[in-house]
SEVO-311540 format. One record per residue (C-alpha): residue number from 1; residue in three letters; x negated, y negated, z. Coordinates in steps of 0.001 Angstrom, whole numbers, padded with zeros to 6 digits, always signed. Each point is the difference from the previous one (the first is absolute). Example, Ala and Ser with C-alpha at 12.3 -4.5 7.8 and 13.67 -1.06 7.14 Angstrom:
REM SEVO-311540
{1 'ALA' {-012300 +004500 +007800}} {2 'SER' {-001370 -003440 -000660}} 
//
This chain:
REM SEVO-311540
{1 'MET' {+014886 -018636 -011966}} {2 'ARG' {-003201 +001085 -001944}} {3 'PRO' {-002609 -002339 +000392}} {4 'THR' {-000944 -002415 -002504}} {5 'SER' {-003483 -000462 +001233}} {6 'LEU' {-002774 +001347 +002007}} {7 'ASP' {+000748 -002288 +003003}} {8 'GLU' {+003343 +001445 +000531}} {9 'VAL' {-001110 +003492 +000082}} {10 'ALA' {+000698 +001730 +003770}} {11 'GLY' {-002545 +002315 +000718}} {12 'GLN' {-003140 +001490 -001782}} {13 'SER' {-002316 -002893 +001340}} {14 'HIS' {-003125 +002034 -000221}} {15 'LEU' {+000515 -000240 -003771}} {16 'LEU' {+000747 -003546 -000346}} {17 'ARG' {-002958 -001916 +002151}} {18 'PRO' {-001414 -003009 -001844}} {19 'GLY' {-002024 +001426 -002944}} {20 'SER' {+001259 +003543 -000014}} {21 'PRO' {+000346 +001626 -003849}} {22 'LEU' {+003983 -000688 +000471}} {23 'VAL' {-000254 -003511 +000975}} {24 'ALA' {-002589 -000549 -002921}} {25 'LEU' {+002105 +002183 -002484}} {26 'ALA' {+002839 -002654 +000927}} {27 'ASP' {-002149 -003089 -000372}} {28 'PRO' {+000810 -001637 -003611}} {29 'ALA' {-003593 -001471 +000034}} {30 'THR' {-001247 +003627 -000156}} {31 'SER' {-000588 +000758 -003124}} {32 'SER' {+000943 +003314 -001701}} {33 'GLY' {-003483 +001393 -000624}} {34 'SER' {-000547 -000078 +003653}} {35 'ALA' {+003378 +001477 +001089}} {36 'VAL' {-000144 +003623 +001063}} {37 'SER' {+002361 +002799 -000119}} {38 'VAL' {+001530 +001293 +002884}} {39 'ILE' {+001597 +003166 +001398}} {40 'LEU' {+002596 -000971 +003216}} {41 'TRP' {+000293 +003339 +001849}} {42 'GLY' {+002700 -000035 +003073}} {43 'PRO' {+003155 +001091 +001356}} {44 'PRO' {+003347 -000707 -001747}} {45 'GLY' {+001292 -003477 +000982}} {46 'THR' {-003356 -001633 +000761}} {47 'GLY' {-000269 -002623 -002708}} {48 'LYS' {-001639 +001582 -003190}} {49 'THR' {+002169 -001705 -002232}} {50 'THR' {+000539 -003024 +001710}} {51 'LEU' {-003854 -000441 -000166}} {52 'ALA' {-000245 +000924 -003638}} {53 'GLN' {+003017 -002739 -000811}} {54 'ALA' {-001659 -002887 +002307}} {55 'ILE' {-003280 +000611 -001616}} {56 'ALA' {+001535 -000646 -003445}} {57 'ARG' {+002435 -002996 +000991}} {58 'THR' {-002766 -001803 +001785}} {59 'SER' {-002994 +000678 -002381}} {60 'GLY' {+002310 -000748 -003139}} {61 'ARG' {-000824 +002947 -002152}} {62 'ARG' {+002258 +002108 -001628}} {63 'PHE' {+001576 +002499 +001959}} {64 'VAL' {+001081 +003291 -001521}} {65 'GLU' {+001487 +003073 +002288}} {66 'LEU' {+000395 +003618 -000859}} {67 'SER' {+001079 +003142 +001871}} {68 'ALA' {-001883 +002985 +000020}} {69 'VAL' {+003088 +001848 +000263}} {70 'THR' {+001347 -001669 -003676}} {71 'ALA' {-002784 -001059 -001588}} {72 'GLY' {-002321 +001922 -002613}} {73 'VAL' {-003224 -000097 -002244}} {74 'LYS' {+001981 -001888 -002305}} {75 'ASP' {+001278 -002671 +002560}} {76 'VAL' {-003708 -000357 +001206}} {77 'ARG' {-001499 -000625 -003477}} {78 'GLU' {+002857 -002532 -000935}} {79 'VAL' {-001053 -001959 +003239}} {80 'MET' {-003780 +000211 -000733}} {81 'HIS' {+000945 -001370 -003900}} {82 'ASP' {+002327 -002741 +001512}} {83 'ALA' {-002878 -000958 +002483}} {84 'MET' {-002725 -000059 -002561}} {85 'THR' {+002345 -002484 -002157}} {86 'GLN' {+001198 -002241 +002886}} {87 'ARG' {-004266 -000234 +000912}} {88 'ASP' {-001020 -000516 -003330}} {89 'LEU' {+002677 -002507 -001274}} {90 'TYR' {+001142 -001802 +003348}} {91 'GLY' {-003105 +000587 +002157}} {92 'ALA' {+002270 +001594 +002427}} {93 'SER' {-000747 +002840 +002142}} {94 'THR' {+002457 +002795 +000903}} {95 'ILE' {+000632 +001741 +003608}} {96 'LEU' {+001231 +003812 -000806}} {97 'PHE' {+001709 +000978 +003075}} {98 'LEU' {+000674 +003887 -000071}} {99 'ASP' {+002000 +001618 +002770}} {100 'GLU' {-000624 +003258 +001134}} {101 'ILE' {-003110 +000542 -001866}} {102 'HIS' {-000240 +003567 +001449}} {103 'ARG' {+002750 +001238 -002150}} {104 'PHE' {-001791 -000741 -003169}} {105 'THR' {-001686 +003055 -001457}} {106 'LYS' {-004130 +000188 -000816}} {107 'ALA' {+000789 -000943 -003576}} {108 'GLN' {+002246 -002632 +001058}} {109 'GLN' {-002512 -001924 +002306}} {110 'ASP' {-002757 +000689 -002535}} {111 'ALA' {+001936 -002495 -002400}} {112 'LEU' {-000231 -002803 +002776}} {113 'LEU' {-003985 +000297 -000225}} {114 'PRO' {-000694 -001894 -003150}} {115 'GLY' {+001996 -003092 +001305}} {116 'VAL' {-001421 -000092 +003465}} {117 'GLU' {-003529 +000534 -001027}} {118 'ASN' {+000321 -002579 -003013}} {119 'GLY' {+001589 -002429 +002152}} {120 'TRP' {+003113 -000225 -002223}} {121 'VAL' {+002371 +000192 +003171}} {122 'ILE' {-000633 -000047 +003825}} {123 'LEU' {+001460 +003025 +001371}} {124 'ILE' {+002054 -000151 +003483}} {125 'ALA' {+000986 +003665 +000250}} {126 'ALA' {+001921 +001504 +003141}} {127 'THR' {+000479 +003021 +001535}} {128 'THR' {+001361 +001800 +003010}} {129 'GLU' {-002563 +003058 -000266}} {130 'ASN' {-003784 +000035 +000402}} {131 'PRO' {-001872 -001123 -003016}} {132 'SER' {-002567 +002370 +000514}} {133 'PHE' {+002014 +002616 -000928}} {134 'SER' {+002437 -001583 -002142}} {135 'VAL' {-001939 -003042 -002071}} {136 'ILE' {-002554 +001466 -002670}} {137 'SER' {-003620 -000931 +000998}} {138 'PRO' {-000814 -002407 -003007}} {139 'LEU' {+003002 -001961 +001039}} {140 'LEU' {-001060 +000053 +003662}} {141 'SER' {-003228 -001148 -000870}} {142 'ARG' {+000829 -002943 -002048}} {143 'SER' {+002511 -001246 +002947}} {144 'LEU' {-000017 -001114 +003280}} {145 'LEU' {+001905 +002165 +002559}} {146 'LEU' {+002019 -001967 +002636}} {147 'THR' {+001765 +001773 +002652}} {148 'LEU' {+003170 -001483 +001467}} {149 'GLN' {+001530 +000699 +003594}} {150 'PRO' {+003458 +000063 +001262}} {151 'LEU' {+001187 -003019 +001192}} {152 'THR' {-000059 -000640 +003457}} {153 'ASP' {+003174 -000865 +002249}} {154 'ALA' {-001022 -003334 +000190}} {155 'ASP' {-000638 -000141 -003805}} {156 'LEU' {+003849 +001239 -000496}} {157 'GLY' {+001657 -002330 +002586}} {158 'VAL' {-001565 -002597 -002467}} {159 'LEU' {+001595 +001362 -002870}} {160 'ILE' {+003262 +000574 +001675}} {161 'ASP' {+000340 -003455 +001572}} {162 'ARG' {-001115 -001327 -003505}} {163 'ALA' {+002790 +001892 -001546}} {164 'VAL' {+002800 -001008 +002220}} {165 'ALA' {-000992 -003948 -000410}} {166 'ASP' {-001188 -000139 -003349}} {167 'ALA' {+002133 -000829 -003000}} {168 'ARG' {-001227 +002599 -002178}} {169 'GLY' {+001405 +002508 +002906}} {170 'LEU' {+003019 -000533 +002285}} {171 'ALA' {-000371 -003595 +000244}} {172 'GLY' {+001030 -000352 +003695}} {173 'ALA' {+003143 +001941 -000605}} {174 'VAL' {-000609 +002240 +002955}} {175 'GLU' {-001752 -000044 +003125}} {176 'VAL' {-002127 +003407 +001170}} {177 'SER' {+000027 +000999 +003360}} {178 'ALA' {-003386 +000409 +001793}} {179 'GLU' {+000904 +003951 +000449}} {180 'ALA' {+000963 -000052 -003654}} {181 'ARG' {-003181 -001379 -001258}} {182 'THR' {-001764 +002546 +002091}} {183 'ALA' {+002125 +002580 -001314}} {184 'LEU' {-000775 -000923 -003750}} {185 'ILE' {-004013 -000167 +000919}} {186 'SER' {+000266 +003315 +001625}} {187 'LEU' {+001904 +001600 -002906}} {188 'ALA' {-002187 -001472 -002532}} {189 'SER' {-003306 +001849 +001162}} {190 'GLY' {-002116 -002897 -001546}} {191 'ASP' {+001918 +000206 -003220}} {192 'ALA' {+001412 -003659 -001613}} {193 'ARG' {+002094 +001110 -002398}} {194 'ARG' {+001844 +002350 +002615}} {195 'ALA' {+000256 -002648 +002445}} {196 'LEU' {+001580 -002234 -002434}} {197 'THR' {+002182 +002402 -001350}} {198 'SER' {+001327 +000739 +003564}} {199 'LEU' {+000623 -003463 +000966}} {200 'GLU' {+002056 -000538 -003257}} {201 'ALA' {+002108 +002802 +000707}} {202 'ALA' {+000812 -000929 +003321}} {203 'ALA' {+000516 -003642 -000605}} {204 'SER' {+002562 +001295 -002474}} {205 'MET' {+001914 +001757 +002514}} {206 'VAL' {-000056 -003002 +001987}} {207 'GLU' {+001435 -002413 -002739}} {208 'ALA' {+002484 +002911 -000792}} {209 'ALA' {+001217 +000426 +003768}} {210 'ASP' {+000019 -003890 +000294}} {211 'GLY' {+002465 -000425 -003647}} {212 'ASP' {+002424 +002460 +001589}} {213 'ASP' {+000190 -001977 +003114}} {214 'ASP' {+000761 -002917 -002084}} {215 'GLU' {+002859 +001834 -001499}} {216 'SER' {+001641 +000887 +002794}} {217 'GLY' {+001027 -003543 +001333}} {218 'ASP' {+003397 -000092 +000987}} {219 'ASP' {+002370 -002608 -001345}} {220 'GLY' {-002424 -000394 -002819}} {221 'GLU' {-002594 -001590 +002335}} {222 'SER' {-003695 +000621 -000584}} {223 'GLY' {-001687 +002612 +002071}} {224 'ASP' {-003174 -002156 -000154}} {225 'ASP' {-001050 -000655 +003857}} {226 'GLY' {-001502 -003285 -000604}} {227 'GLY' {-002569 +000183 -002478}} {228 'GLU' {-002271 +002579 +002009}} {229 'THR' {-002514 +001945 -002159}} {230 'PRO' {+000637 +003685 -000271}} {231 'VAL' {-002674 +001855 +002050}} {232 'VAL' {-001531 +003217 -000939}} {233 'THR' {-000311 +002317 +002920}} {234 'ALA' {-001627 +003141 +000513}} {235 'GLU' {+003390 +001993 -000442}} {236 'HIS' {+000021 -001611 -003491}} {237 'VAL' {-003297 +000982 -000877}} {238 'ALA' {+000496 +003797 +001280}} {239 'GLN' {+003644 +000089 -001782}} {240 'ALA' {-001953 -001476 -003585}} {241 'VAL' {-002654 +002534 +000046}} {242 'ASP' {+002085 +002963 +001329}} {243 'ARG' {-002317 +000826 +002605}} {244 'ALA' {-000397 +000261 +003649}} {245 'LEU' {-002245 -002876 +001246}} {246 'LEU' {-002532 +001409 +002699}} {247 'ARG' {-000931 -002236 +002931}} {248 'TYR' {-003951 -000232 -000731}} {249 'ASP' {-002216 -002591 +000298}} {250 'ARG' {-003295 +000855 -001709}} {251 'GLN' {-001891 -002827 +002022}} {252 'GLY' {+002493 +000569 +003518}} {253 'ASP' {+000918 +002554 +002886}} {254 'GLU' {+001730 +002277 -002402}} {255 'HIS' {-002957 +000501 -002207}} {256 'TYR' {-002149 +001200 +003058}} {257 'ASP' {+002839 +001981 +001544}} {258 'VAL' {+000966 +002169 -003128}} {259 'ILE' {-003463 +000981 -000504}} {260 'SER' {-000805 +000444 +003202}} {261 'ALA' {+003006 +002741 +000114}} {262 'PHE' {-001227 +001370 -003147}} {263 'ILE' {-003588 +000493 +001494}} {264 'LYS' {+001306 +001441 +003307}} {265 'SER' {+002646 +002354 -002032}} {266 'ILE' {-003070 +001438 -001878}} {267 'ARG' {-001834 +000312 +003456}} {268 'GLY' {+003014 +001936 +001192}} {269 'SER' {+000418 +002256 -003076}} {270 'ASP' {+003703 -001514 -000864}} {271 'VAL' {-000407 +000350 -003478}} {272 'ASP' {+003058 -001409 -000669}} {273 'ALA' {-000065 -002847 +002011}} {274 'ALA' {-003126 -000648 -001486}} {275 'MET' {+001740 -000031 -003694}} {276 'HIS' {+002800 -002097 +001415}} {277 'TYR' {-002431 -002512 +001250}} {278 'LEU' {-001948 +000190 -003343}} {279 'ALA' {+002996 -000597 -001981}} {280 'ARG' {+000920 -003311 +002099}} {281 'MET' {-003503 -001395 -000659}} {282 'ILE' {+000297 +000610 -003615}} {283 'GLU' {+003611 -001164 -000491}} {284 'ALA' {-001144 -003197 +001942}} {285 'GLY' {-002854 -000523 -002202}} {286 'GLU' {-002803 +000447 +002017}} {287 'ASP' {-003391 +000311 -001328}} {288 'PRO' {-000526 +003549 -001114}} {289 'ARG' {-003712 -000460 +000659}} {290 'PHE' {+000608 -000833 +003743}} {291 'ILE' {+002121 +003168 +000277}} {292 'ALA' {-002735 +002056 -001782}} {293 'ARG' {-002825 -001435 +002581}} {294 'ARG' {+002192 +000631 +003190}} {295 'LEU' {+000500 +003624 -001606}} {296 'VAL' {-004103 +000189 -000102}} {297 'ILE' {-000325 -001705 +003660}} {298 'SER' {+002773 +002960 +001123}} {299 'ALA' {-002036 +002864 -001800}} {300 'ALA' {-003335 -000558 +001680}} {301 'GLU' {+001580 -001245 +003523}} {302 'ASP' {+002736 +002285 +000354}} {303 'ILE' {-000980 +003283 -001826}} {304 'GLY' {-003904 -000216 -000100}} {305 'LEU' {-001284 +003226 -000174}} {306 'ALA' {+002835 +001975 +000617}} {307 'ASP' {+000479 -000070 -003512}} {308 'PRO' {-003296 -001832 -002001}} {309 'GLN' {+002268 -000048 -003554}} {310 'ALA' {+002590 -002390 +001819}} {311 'LEU' {-002283 -002807 -000537}} {312 'GLN' {-000999 +000876 -003646}} {313 'ILE' {+003753 +000061 -000727}} {314 'ALA' {+000384 -003399 +001454}} {315 'VAL' {-002748 -001445 -001829}} {316 'ALA' {+001225 +001655 -003072}} {317 'ALA' {+003434 -001656 +000415}} {318 'ALA' {-001811 -003318 +000540}} {319 'ASP' {-001949 +000343 -002863}} {320 'ALA' {+003199 +001222 -001957}} {321 'VAL' {+001899 -002932 +000853}} {322 'ALA' {-002592 -002610 -000769}} {323 'PHE' {-000430 +001602 -003430}} {324 'ILE' {+003830 +000504 -001249}} {325 'GLY' {+001797 -002752 +002141}} {326 'MET' {+003606 +000344 +000867}} {327 'PRO' {+002691 +001143 -000606}} {328 'GLU' {-002073 +002938 -000748}} {329 'GLY' {-002251 -000364 +002773}} {330 'ARG' {+002709 +001011 +002431}} {331 'ILE' {-000449 +003789 -000754}} {332 'PRO' {-003317 +000673 +001170}} {333 'LEU' {+000577 -002314 +003374}} {334 'ALA' {+002892 +002651 +000437}} {335 'GLU' {-001933 +002950 -000526}} {336 'ALA' {-002696 -001254 +002373}} {337 'THR' {+002387 -001125 +002647}} {338 'ALA' {+001627 +003823 -000212}} {339 'TYR' {-003523 +001579 +000314}} {340 'LEU' {-001206 -002193 +002870}} {341 'ALA' {+003531 +000466 +001930}} {342 'THR' {-000292 +003488 -000420}} {343 'THR' {-003378 +001162 +000436}} {344 'ALA' {-001929 +000772 +003378}} {345 'LYS' {-000927 -003124 +002111}} {346 'SER' {-003249 -000634 +001805}} {347 'ASN' {-001271 -003442 +001558}} {348 'ALA' {-002962 +001592 +001540}} {349 'ALA' {-002838 -001220 -002574}} {350 'CYS' {+001521 -003721 +000556}} {351 'MET' {+000177 +000557 +003799}} {352 'ALA' {-003527 +001281 +000011}} {353 'LEU' {-001294 -003228 -001844}} {354 'GLU' {+002221 -002104 +002706}} {355 'GLN' {-001947 +001556 +002752}} {356 'ALA' {-003082 -000578 -001276}} {357 'ILE' {+000507 -003464 -001096}} {358 'ALA' {+001263 -000297 +003903}} {359 'ASP' {-003176 +001362 +001258}} {360 'VAL' {-002483 -002137 -002028}} {361 'ARG' {+002108 -003380 +000953}} {362 'ALA' {-000505 +001228 +003360}} {363 'GLY' {-003584 +000139 -000429}} {364 'GLY' {-000435 +003913 -000214}} {365 'PHE' {-002400 +000213 -002301}} {366 'GLY' {-003944 +000632 -000123}} {367 'ARG' {-002863 +000551 -002116}} {368 'VAL' {-000041 +002039 -002889}} {369 'PRO' {-001831 +003284 +001098}} {370 'VAL' {-003603 +000124 -001330}} {371 'HIS' {+000339 +002775 -001912}} {372 'LEU' {+002736 -001365 -001905}} {373 'ARG' {-001738 -003335 -001344}} {374 'ASP' {-000990 -001077 -002922}} {375 'ALA' {-003107 +001235 -000769}} {376 'HIS' {-000961 -001308 -003733}} {377 'TYR' {-001067 -003288 +000990}} {378 'PRO' {-003590 -000565 +000598}} {379 'GLY' {-001278 +000421 +003469}} {380 'ALA' {+003172 +001877 +001000}} {381 'LYS' {-001598 +003136 +000755}} {382 'ARG' {-002466 -001183 +001905}} {383 'LEU' {+002620 -001063 +002228}} {384 'GLY' {+001505 +003509 +000049}} {385 'HIS' {+002705 -000863 -002021}} {386 'GLY' {+001727 +003287 -001642}} {387 'LYS' {-002325 +002146 +002086}} {388 'GLY' {+001693 +003336 +000768}} {389 'TYR' {+002741 -000414 -002241}} {390 'VAL' {+001678 +003203 -001145}} {391 'TYR' {+001386 +000112 -003699}} {392 'PRO' {+003489 +001806 +000242}} {393 'HIS' {-000311 +001199 -003852}} {394 'ASP' {-003126 +002214 +001216}} {395 'LEU' {+001860 +001877 +002723}} {396 'GLU' {+002558 +003050 -001448}} {397 'VAL' {+002963 -001480 +002047}} {398 'GLY' {-000645 -003467 -001128}} {399 'VAL' {+000021 -001388 +003554}} {400 'ALA' {-002934 -000994 +002117}} {401 'ARG' {+000063 -000364 +003574}} {402 'GLN' {-001126 -003239 +000729}} {403 'GLN' {+001148 -003391 +001628}} {404 'TYR' {+001540 -002442 -002062}} {405 'LEU' {+002095 -002355 +002432}} {406 'PRO' {-001988 -002444 +001995}} {407 'ASP' {-000935 +000807 +003282}} {408 'GLU' {+002466 -001800 +001745}} {409 'LEU' {+002959 +001790 -001946}} {410 'ARG' {-001654 +003266 -000049}} {411 'GLY' {+002888 +002789 +000002}} {412 'ARG' {+002582 -002919 -000680}} {413 'ARG' {+003064 +001544 -001990}} {414 'TYR' {+002296 -002074 -002350}} {415 'TYR' {+001178 +001782 -002806}} {416 'GLU' {+002508 +003170 +001683}} {417 'PRO' {+001853 +001458 -002990}} {418 'THR' {+003734 +001026 +000300}} {419 'ALA' {+001544 +003464 -000652}} {420 'ARG' {+001767 -001407 -002832}} {421 'GLY' {-000455 +000490 -003930}} {422 'VAL' {-003700 +000250 -001052}} {423 'GLU' {-000973 -000999 +003220}} {424 'ARG' {+000787 +003300 +001495}} {425 'GLU' {-003086 +001177 -002022}} {426 'ILE' {-002031 -002915 +000876}} {427 'GLY' {+000519 +000463 +003985}} {428 'PRO' {-002176 +003600 +000263}} {429 'ARG' {-002434 -000771 -002376}} {430 'LEU' {-000897 -003468 +002043}} {431 'ASP' {-000084 +002382 +003076}} {432 'LYS' {-002604 +002049 -001374}} {433 'ILE' {-001877 -003256 -001454}} {434 'ARG' {-000079 -001286 +003491}} {435 'LYS' {-001019 +002993 +001774}} {436 'ILE' {-003345 +000302 -002812}} {437 'LEU' {-000496 -003868 +000709}} {438 'GLY' {-000474 +000790 +003832}} {439 'ASP' {+003329 -002141 +000660}} {440 'ASP' {+001968 +002143 +002805}} {441 'GLY' {+002581 -002867 +000456}} {442 'PRO' {-000162 -003827 +001164}} {443 'PRO' {-001827 -001024 +003212}} {444 'SER' {+002050 -000580 +003039}} {445 'GLY' {+002240 -003273 -000483}} {446 'SER' {-000872 -000342 -003519}} {447 'GLY' {+003634 -000418 -000894}} {448 'ARG' {+001318 +002806 -002498}} 
//
């Protein structure tokens, strides 16, 4: 089912726009001198090999494929020599597709440089590792780095439908139920190869079962039920991949229900429930970046200043997921989940802002006190701006007794720390600060 042209490629539309480097490379009219080598970086099953082969077929260039797992410097040099011969004798340009280039040592990658620099070959290298760390700088500077994205559910649906009907695939021998199609897409997690492999396995189970039915007919009669096409069900998919299918639609109710239960379990300090819902999302192929974003929000909203380190850990987990990807990205997600679920909780800072916003929306704001206004622009001092302002750093305690809120809100309190975690220490310190500021509490009818 591998596409024979770029038009058949599902996904990666951001790389296949008219005039893009890959499209230009696939154009037979593009001269070898103007073609540029590229490094394709992306997760497995996103079309790196497919793109390389489709470009070679469409462009009419020679196509040579090497794998960094088995090839060495000698193999690279032989390809370079043959490419020069083909160019000089027949005017043919060569595409060298090197899979898993990150497995090449520095010396092996150095062997590619003369061919790339002199245009003996057009290198299309594929890697699942960050090229900034796995590919030598001279090769990176001579190539165009293109990032492939995991296939969307819609892309995977197109591939599955095509494989069922196409003569190169199942040729209509089976049908796929809507539930089975959804299951195949979910299990694939953006990997086209995984989707097609699972489809093939499920179809084989259906065909085998159908064959058993045919043989079981009595008195020599066929078990054929009238020529109806066998149907692949969700149960066939589950049996084929030997894995329980989760009811989880990344665009539907289950998506929102599970993430809601995840966050509420963290808020409720139930680490075991939080881990359960995290596992469900990971196994269902949920976008790990979405999970990471929710962890960051949870750290800020539900933990806050009870444990300021929680936000740092959540952000670090999000950065780690973006950096290393899946499946290893599940580990920092698990660490952040465990930390957030078991640490002290406080939404005091979040509630303080919500109440301040409510006051502002209700018209509860006034002019900035004169002594706090900007006094740097011409004429400001004539208006009294900044007059009487006390610089806190000039005082021994570092807190100046002066008014900061507008007159209309003087004495209003928004932030009230809890007695949990770090806020246990913030509370007494804040009481002392407010006494120095002359804030003896909110005025009558002011809310908190």
